[in-house]
Structure formats: structure tokens, C-alpha cells
N, C-alpha and C positions, 0 to 999 in steps of 0.2 A: 512697808505696806501703807497705802493711803488710809487716813482716818475718815470713816464714814459714820456719822451719828444722826440718828433720827429721833425726834421728839415733838413736843407741842408747846403752845403758848401758855404755859402756866400749869399748875397742878390743882387749882382751886376746885375743879369739878371732878377730880379723880377720886371717886368715892369707893372705898373698900370698907364695909362695916367693921367697926372696932379698930381700925388702923389709922395712924397719922397719914394724912393725904400725901405729904411730900415723901415720907418714907416709903409708902406704898408705890407712889409714882416711880421712885428711884429703883425699885425692884423690877419694874417693867421696862423702863427706858434709862439710857445713860446720858441724856442731854435734855435740858429744858431752857426755854426762853422765858425769863421772868417778865411777864407782861404787866403785872400790877404796878410796877415801878414807873410806868408811863403816866399813871394817874395820881399816884401818891408817893411821897418820899418816905421810905421805910426807916424806922428807928434802927440804929446800928446794932442794938442788941437783938433785934429781930433778924437782921442780916446774918449776924454771927450764928444764930440758932439754925438758920437754913444750912449753913456750911457744915454744922455738926451732925445734921440728920441724914446725910447722904454718904455713900462710899467715896473713898479718896479718888477713884477713877471717874466719878460723876462730873459732868461739865455744865456750868451755868453760862448763859449769856444774859445780859442785863439790858432791858429797854430803857433808854434815857427818858427823863421826865418831859412831858409835852410842852412845858413852858420854854425849854431851850429851843425846840424846833417849831412850835406854833405861836408862841408869844414873842420871843426874842428873834426868831427866824435866823438863828445862828449869827446874830450880830454881836460884836465884841463889847457888849455892855457889861458893867460890873456884875450884875445879877447873873448874866449868862455864864461868865467865867467861873463864878462861885458854884453855880449849879453843875457845870461840867466837872469841876474838881471833886465835888461831892459824889458824883456818880462814878468817877474813876476810883475813888476810895471804896465805894461799894463793890466794884469789880475786884479790887485787890483783896478785900475781905472774903470774897467768894472764890478766890483763886481763879478768877475768870479773866481771859484776855479778849473778851468780846463785848463791846458796848454798842448797842443798836440804836441808830438814829432814824426816825421816820419823819420826813418833812411833808407838809400837806400839798395837795394838788394845786392849791392857789399860789404856792410859792415857787418862783422860778429861780433856782440857785445859780443859774448861768449868769444872772445879772448881779450877783452878790459875791463873786469870787474873792474880791479884795477883803471884804468884811469877814468872810469865812476864814480866809488865810490868817487874818489878824487874830481871830478868836483861837484858832488851833495853835498858833505860834505861842500863845500864852500857856497852853496846857502842858502838863507833865504827863505825856502819854506812856512813856517807858515802853513796855512790851504789849500794852493794851491796844487792840485794833478797833478802829471805828468802822462799824458796819452800817452803811448808809442806804436806806430805802428812799429813793427820790420819786415821789408820786406825781410830780409835775410832768415828767417825761425824761427822755434820755439825756445824760449829761453831754454838754458840748466839749470841744477840744480843750479849752482853758480849764474847765472844771475837772475833766479827766486828768489833766496834768497835775492839778492841785491835789486830787485824791491820791494819785500815785506818789506824789512827794511826801504825803503824810501816811503813806502805806495803808490807805483805807481799802475797804472791801465794798464793792458795789453790789448791793442786795437787790435781787429781782425775784419775782414770783415765777418759778419755772413751770407752773401750770398755765401761765399766760404768755411768757416770753421765753425765747430759746436760750438766753444766757446774758451775763453782765456785759457792760460796755467795754471792759478790758479784762485780760487774764490776771489771775492772782493765785497765790499759793493757797488761799482760802476761798471756798465757794460757800455762800450762805444764801438760803432761800426761805422766805416766809410765804407759805402756801395757803391760798384762799380758794382757788378754783373759780368756776364760772358762775357761782350763785349770787343772789342778792342778800344783803344784810348778814353776811357770814354764814348763811344756810347752804351748806353744800357737802356732798360726800363724793369721793373720787371713785370712779369705776376702775376695773382692772387695766383697761387700755391707757387711761390717764396716768395711773401709777407707774406703769411700764415706761411710758414716755418720760416722765419725771426722772425715773431711775436711769434711763439712757442718757439724758442730758447731764445728770450728775457725773456718771462714769466717763462720759466723753469730755468733761471739762479738764481732766488731767490735773486737777488741784490736789494738793497734798492733804488738806483737811477739808471735809465736806459736811455741812450742817443743814438739815432740813427741819424747819419748824412749822408743823401743821397748825392751822387755825380753823375755827368754825365749830358748828354744832356736833360734828362727828370726828373731831380732830384726834382723839385717842384711838378710835377704831381705825382711822386711816393710817396713822403712824404705825400701829400694831400690825396691820395687814401688810404694809410694805416691809416691815422687819421680818415677818414670817416668810414672805416671798424671798427675801434675800437669803434667808437661812435654809429654806426647804425647796425653793424653786417653784412653788405654787402658792396661790392665794387661798386663805381660809374662807369658808362660806360665811355669809352675813345674815342669812335668813334660814328659818327652819324648813322651808319648803322651796320649791322651784316654780318658775313660771307664774301663772295667775295666782296660785296659792301663796307664792312668795309676796306678790303684790298685796294680798290680803294681810299678810303679816305686818307690813309697814303701814298700811292704811288704818289698821286697828289701833295704832299707837295714838293718833291724834286727829284723824281726818274728821271733818265736820260735814254733816248732811242736813238738808239737800244741798247738792253741789253740782255745778255744770262741769262738763269735760274740761273747759279752760281753767276753771277754778281748781280742779283737782291737779291739773298739770302744774299750775303755778305754786300750789301749796305743798304738793307731794312729789313732784317730778324729779326733784334734786336728790332724793334718796336712792340708795343702791339696793338691788335685789339680785338673788341668784336666778338667772334665766335657766341655767342648768348647773350641775355641780362643778363644772369646769369654767364657768364664765359668769361674771357679774356685770350688770348694766344698770343704767338709771331707770327708775320707775317710769319716767317720761316716755320711754320707748314703747311700753305696753299701753300706757294711758292714751297715747296718740292714736291707738287703734280703735278706741271707743267711738261710737256714733255720737254726733253732736246732740246735746240734750241735757236734761237734768237727771241726776241719780239720787236715789233716796237712802242708800245704805251701801256698806262695803260688799255685802253679798250680791247686791244687784250689779255692782261693777264687775265682780269676779264672774258671775253668771254670763254677762254679756261677752266677756273675753273668752270664756270657755266654749 
């Protein structure tokens, strides 16, 4: 049976009162991408404590430090090689075979194939797979060949792209959606399309790492759908009253129709108990003008 794991980018915001965050997270999900390692190199005793706090079946992926990808740009400098080896060691301590690389949009790796080849030739990868998110654009033929030679995984956002540049036994996707500044929540149709793209990949191991303000809820909703065949509700009410539920969280007034769409339209509401849509769909039905309160918005829609 193919392995299909759903998780999120870290456990730092997974709050259950009175419980250790990682332990609580590992009860809800069986996979996590350690995103904090992109910004800070953790102490090894901290890494070892992570491994001890989760079940044996739990899977970590580790995001490599940004110095390797944004400062050294995968060049074979001494510091880059040492950093890569340090992160491979972190993976081994976590019993992880997934090291995630994210290169910036300003870096075109198609022009650095020889340098990348030299850097990776130094590394003792063993069974650890490099999962590469190339934000510049699609890899060219020479880069694809290099990635395949080193058994790398091409990571894409399946909410924005249909799939990776080449087939692999591992599918890995970091999911951000269509929002700005990582503010986004996936509606039912988007989650269904992501799930279809995963299943159509034919990969033996499939990993989805949700990111953004509602990443735990998005990941949980897809897990529930795969188990029960239907999505759980996200708001206490439906329709305009559901819009009230989400506007009451943090909407500021007075606000224009356009301001409400920009600030609140990314959230998901239950339009009825069988379907969830973005709040933007209802907000776009408002008349152009200024609104002074949540109740005024709801009254106009009703």
C-alpha cells in the first residue's frame, strides 16, 4: 500500500492546554516538516528530545538552514559543505530520510548545475533524500538530470502546480494556497483537487506539508475526508451567519467592501452543511460602500 502522510510546517502553534506541543501534535498527525531549522540550527540535545517525544511510526522531514540555499546558493564552499553535513546528521538523529531545500526566487539553479553537482558529490547522503523546492521556476533538462542522478525529489505546491517536473517514488508538496503572506485556508474543492493530484501521482510515498495561518485545520480536514469521505464543518452556522462567525474573529470596522475581501476573503465558511467556500464569495455580493459593523454586513447579505 502507498504511504500517504498529511501534516504541517511545525508544531509551534499547536496548542493544547496542559500538553507538550510536539506530543499533542503527534497524536493528531503522523508527519511534520520541521520548519524552525530553516532559521536556526538546533542543538543536538534538542533534536534528540524531539525524537523521544513522538511514536516510532511518526515521520519528520527537516528543512535545511537558509544559509545553504540563500547565502551559499548551493555553491561548494567549505561552510556550505559543513552545513549540509550537519543537517544530514540532524536527519539521522530524527530517523528521517527527508531533507528539504528551498532556494529563493532570485536564484536560477539551471545556471549553477556544475557547482551544485560538486557540493552534492561531497555529501554522504546514504538513504537521505533531498527534497528541493525551486522557487525560481521549473528545472531545465540538465538540472533534472542532476536531480535524478542524486535521487532528489522535486517539491512543488500542488495547490498551484499540477505536479513535479519528473516522476519519483516520493511525492512531496509544501502547500501555501493562493493567499498573500501565508494567509490562506483551503476550501473543499481545492482540497479535493490536491488529493486527486496526489493519488494520480502513482508515487509510493506521498507527503503533504500544509503551511499558513490555518495549516492545522486544513491538514485535519483533509485527513478526515480521506477517512470518512466527507469534510467536517468549519463554522458554527451556514451562509451569512457563518460569515458572521469568521468576521467576528478579527474584522476591523469601518471597512469598505474591498477591504473586507482583502482582509477576510481568504477564510473558509460553511455555505451549507455539505460545502465549504471562501468568504470572498459572499463578500463579493455586497454593494460597494463602507460598512460599520459585522451585523451591518450580515443584514445586507440576508
